[in-house]
DRENPA-3360 file (N, C-alpha, C; in nm, 2 decimals, always signed):
BEGIN
1 = MDIDMTPK = +1.11/+1.16/-2.58/+1.08/+1.24/-2.45/+1.14/+1.12/-2.33 ~ +1.23/+1.19/-2.26/+1.32/+1.11/-2.19/+1.26/+1.13/-2.01 ~ +1.27/+1.02/-1.97/+1.21/+1.05/-1.83/+1.32/+0.98/-1.74 ~ +1.33/+1.11/-1.67/+1.43/+1.11/-1.56/+1.39/+1.05/-1.40 ~ +1.44/+0.93/-1.39/+1.41/+0.85/-1.26/+1.52/+0.88/-1.17 ~ +1.53/+0.98/-1.07/+1.64/+1.01/-1.04/+1.56/+0.97/-0.86 ~ +1.66/+0.95/-0.80/+1.64/+0.90/-0.67/+1.49/+0.98/-0.59 ~ +1.49/+1.10/-0.61/+1.40/+1.19/-0.57/+1.25/+1.11/-0.62;
9 = SLRAFVVL = +1.26/+1.09/-0.75/+1.12/+1.05/-0.77/+1.07/+0.89/-0.72 ~ +1.20/+0.82/-0.71/+1.15/+0.68/-0.63/+1.12/+0.70/-0.51 ~ +1.17/+0.79/-0.45/+1.12/+0.81/-0.31/+0.99/+0.87/-0.29 ~ +0.93/+0.92/-0.36/+0.81/+0.98/-0.37/+0.70/+0.85/-0.37 ~ +0.71/+0.75/-0.46/+0.64/+0.64/-0.46/+0.66/+0.57/-0.33 ~ +0.77/+0.56/-0.28/+0.80/+0.47/-0.16/+0.71/+0.55/-0.05 ~ +0.71/+0.67/-0.04/+0.64/+0.76/+0.08/+0.50/+0.72/+0.06 ~ +0.44/+0.76/-0.05/+0.30/+0.72/-0.09/+0.27/+0.59/-0.06;
17 = SFVFAVLG = +0.34/+0.48/-0.09/+0.31/+0.33/-0.05/+0.30/+0.33/+0.12 ~ +0.39/+0.39/+0.18/+0.38/+0.39/+0.33/+0.26/+0.46/+0.35 ~ +0.26/+0.59/+0.32/+0.13/+0.64/+0.37/-0.02/+0.56/+0.36 ~ -0.03/+0.52/+0.26/-0.15/+0.43/+0.21/-0.14/+0.32/+0.28 ~ -0.02/+0.24/+0.32/-0.02/+0.13/+0.39/-0.05/+0.15/+0.54 ~ -0.01/+0.26/+0.61/-0.05/+0.31/+0.73/-0.20/+0.36/+0.73 ~ -0.22/+0.42/+0.63/-0.38/+0.46/+0.62/-0.49/+0.32/+0.62 ~ -0.44/+0.21/+0.53/-0.49/+0.09/+0.52/-0.51/+0.03/+0.67;
25 = AALYWWVP = -0.40/+0.03/+0.72/-0.40/-0.05/+0.87/-0.48/+0.05/+0.94 ~ -0.49/+0.17/+0.95/-0.57/+0.25/+1.06/-0.69/+0.21/+1.04 ~ -0.76/+0.21/+0.91/-0.88/+0.19/+0.88/-0.93/+0.05/+0.86 ~ -0.88/-0.03/+0.93/-0.89/-0.17/+0.89/-1.03/-0.19/+0.93 ~ -1.10/-0.11/+1.05/-1.24/-0.16/+1.08/-1.34/-0.11/+0.97 ~ -1.29/-0.03/+0.88/-1.42/+0.03/+0.78/-1.35/-0.05/+0.65 ~ -1.40/-0.14/+0.64/-1.38/-0.26/+0.53/-1.36/-0.20/+0.39 ~ -1.45/-0.13/+0.34/-1.42/-0.09/+0.19/-1.30/+0.00/+0.17;
33 = MGMVMSMT = -1.29/+0.08/+0.27/-1.17/+0.21/+0.29/-1.03/+0.16/+0.30 ~ -1.06/+0.09/+0.39/-0.91/-0.01/+0.45/-0.84/-0.09/+0.32 ~ -0.94/-0.17/+0.28/-0.90/-0.26/+0.15/-0.84/-0.16/+0.02 ~ -0.93/-0.06/+0.01/-0.89/+0.03/-0.10/-0.74/+0.09/-0.07 ~ -0.71/+0.15/+0.06/-0.59/+0.21/+0.10/-0.50/+0.10/+0.09 ~ -0.51/-0.03/+0.13/-0.40/-0.11/+0.14/-0.34/-0.14/-0.01 ~ -0.45/-0.18/-0.10/-0.44/-0.21/-0.23/-0.35/-0.11/-0.30 ~ -0.38/+0.02/-0.26/-0.30/+0.16/-0.31/-0.18/+0.14/-0.28;
41 = GLTFGFVD = -0.14/+0.13/-0.15/-0.02/+0.12/-0.08/+0.06/+0.00/-0.16 ~ +0.01/-0.11/-0.18/+0.06/-0.21/-0.22/+0.10/-0.19/-0.38 ~ +0.04/-0.14/-0.46/+0.03/-0.07/-0.60/+0.15/+0.01/-0.60 ~ +0.15/+0.13/-0.51/+0.27/+0.23/-0.51/+0.43/+0.16/-0.47 ~ +0.39/+0.07/-0.41/+0.50/-0.02/-0.35/+0.57/-0.10/-0.46 ~ +0.48/-0.17/-0.53/+0.55/-0.26/-0.65/+0.59/-0.17/-0.73 ~ +0.51/-0.06/-0.77/+0.58/+0.05/-0.89/+0.71/+0.08/-0.84 ~ +0.76/+0.12/-0.71/+0.87/+0.15/-0.67/+0.96/+0.06/-0.67;
49 = WMLARRRS = +0.94/-0.07/-0.64/+1.01/-0.16/-0.64/+1.05/-0.21/-0.77 ~ +0.96/-0.20/-0.85/+1.01/-0.22/-1.00/+1.10/-0.12/-1.04 ~ +1.09/+0.01/-1.04/+1.16/+0.12/-1.09/+1.31/+0.11/-0.99 ~ +1.32/+0.08/-0.87/+1.44/+0.06/-0.84/+1.52/-0.05/-0.85 ~ +1.47/-0.16/-0.89/+1.53/-0.30/-0.95/+1.58/-0.26/-1.10 ~ +1.50/-0.18/-1.17/+1.56/-0.11/-1.29/+1.66/-0.01/-1.28 ~ +1.67/+0.06/-1.21/+1.76/+0.15/-1.17/+1.89/+0.11/-1.09 ~ +1.87/+0.00/-1.02/+1.98/-0.08/-0.94/+1.99/+0.01/-0.80;
57 = ANARLSSA = +1.88/+0.07/-0.76/+1.88/+0.15/-0.67/+1.84/+0.07/-0.55 ~ +1.83/+0.10/-0.44/+1.82/+0.05/-0.29/+1.65/+0.03/-0.32 ~ +1.61/-0.13/-0.31/+1.47/-0.14/-0.28/+1.43/-0.19/-0.15 ~ +1.50/-0.17/-0.08/+1.46/-0.21/+0.07/+1.31/-0.14/+0.12 ~ +1.34/-0.03/+0.10/+1.23/+0.07/+0.16/+1.09/+0.01/+0.10 ~ +1.11/+0.01/-0.05/+0.99/-0.04/-0.11/+0.94/-0.17/-0.08 ~ +1.02/-0.24/-0.07/+0.99/-0.38/-0.01/+0.92/-0.41/+0.14 ~ +0.98/-0.29/+0.22/+0.89/-0.31/+0.36/+0.77/-0.18/+0.36;
65 = AMLLSLLA = +0.75/-0.11/+0.23/+0.61/-0.07/+0.22/+0.54/-0.15/+0.16 ~ +0.58/-0.26/+0.07/+0.50/-0.35/+0.01/+0.43/-0.45/+0.13 ~ +0.51/-0.48/+0.20/+0.50/-0.57/+0.34/+0.39/-0.55/+0.41 ~ +0.41/-0.41/+0.45/+0.33/-0.35/+0.54/+0.20/-0.32/+0.51 ~ +0.17/-0.27/+0.34/+0.06/-0.30/+0.27/-0.01/-0.41/+0.27 ~ +0.07/-0.52/+0.26/+0.01/-0.66/+0.25/-0.04/-0.69/+0.37 ~ +0.02/-0.69/+0.49/-0.02/-0.69/+0.62/-0.15/-0.63/+0.66 ~ -0.14/-0.51/+0.61/-0.28/-0.44/+0.64/-0.38/-0.47/+0.55;
73 = LCLDVAIV = -0.39/-0.53/+0.44/-0.47/-0.60/+0.33/-0.50/-0.72/+0.39 ~ -0.41/-0.77/+0.43/-0.43/-0.95/+0.53/-0.54/-0.91/+0.65 ~ -0.52/-0.79/+0.71/-0.61/-0.76/+0.82/-0.73/-0.74/+0.79 ~ -0.76/-0.67/+0.69/-0.86/-0.61/+0.61/-0.94/-0.75/+0.58 ~ -0.86/-0.87/+0.52/-0.96/-0.96/+0.48/-1.00/-1.06/+0.58 ~ -0.92/-1.04/+0.69/-0.95/-1.12/+0.79/-1.09/-1.06/+0.87 ~ -1.09/-0.95/+0.88/-1.21/-0.88/+0.90/-1.30/-0.92/+0.83 ~ -1.33/-0.92/+0.72/-1.42/-0.96/+0.63/-1.47/-1.09/+0.65;
81 = LLGLQSVT = -1.36/-1.18/+0.67/-1.39/-1.32/+0.65/-1.48/-1.34/+0.80 ~ -1.44/-1.27/+0.90/-1.50/-1.31/+1.04/-1.62/-1.22/+1.07 ~ -1.65/-1.12/+0.98/-1.78/-1.05/+0.99/-1.76/-0.98/+1.08 ~ -1.66/-0.91/+1.12/-1.61/-0.80/+1.24/-1.61/-0.66/+1.17 ~ -1.66/-0.63/+1.07/-1.64/-0.49/+1.01/-1.75/-0.41/+1.10 ~ -1.73/-0.27/+1.10/-1.79/-0.21/+1.18/-1.88/-0.10/+1.10 ~ -1.81/-0.07/+1.01/-1.88/+0.03/+0.88/-1.87/-0.03/+0.76 ~ -2.01/-0.05/+0.69/-2.01/-0.11/+0.53/-2.04/-0.02/+0.46;
89 = LGNN = -2.05/+0.00/+0.34/-2.11/+0.08/+0.23/-2.23/+0.00/+0.20 ~ -2.36/+0.05/+0.20/-2.47/+0.00/+0.13/-2.58/-0.08/+0.23 ~ -2.50/-0.10/+0.36/-2.54/-0.21/+0.46/-2.59/-0.13/+0.55 ~ -2.71/-0.18/+0.61/-2.76/-0.11/+0.74/-2.75/-0.20/+0.88;
% end
C-alpha cells in the first residue's frame, strides 16, 4: 500500500492547522476549548511540517500555522495562570 503525499494532501493538514489555530485564538476566554483547539492546530501543523520536510516541499505555511497555534496556546495558558477565564467546565 503506497501512500501518495501530493501537495493537495499537504495543504489539507496546513488548512486544518490554521483553522484550529484561529479557533483556539478566538476561544481563548473559554479555557478548555481554546486549549484543545490550539493543541490540535499545533499537532496538525507539526504533522504537515514533517511531511513537507520529508517531501522537500515548502514548509513555510506549516511553520506559520504552528507559530499561530503556539501563540494561541500561550494566550490560553496565560489566561489560566492569571485566573481570568470566563467559562470553565465543572466549576460554578
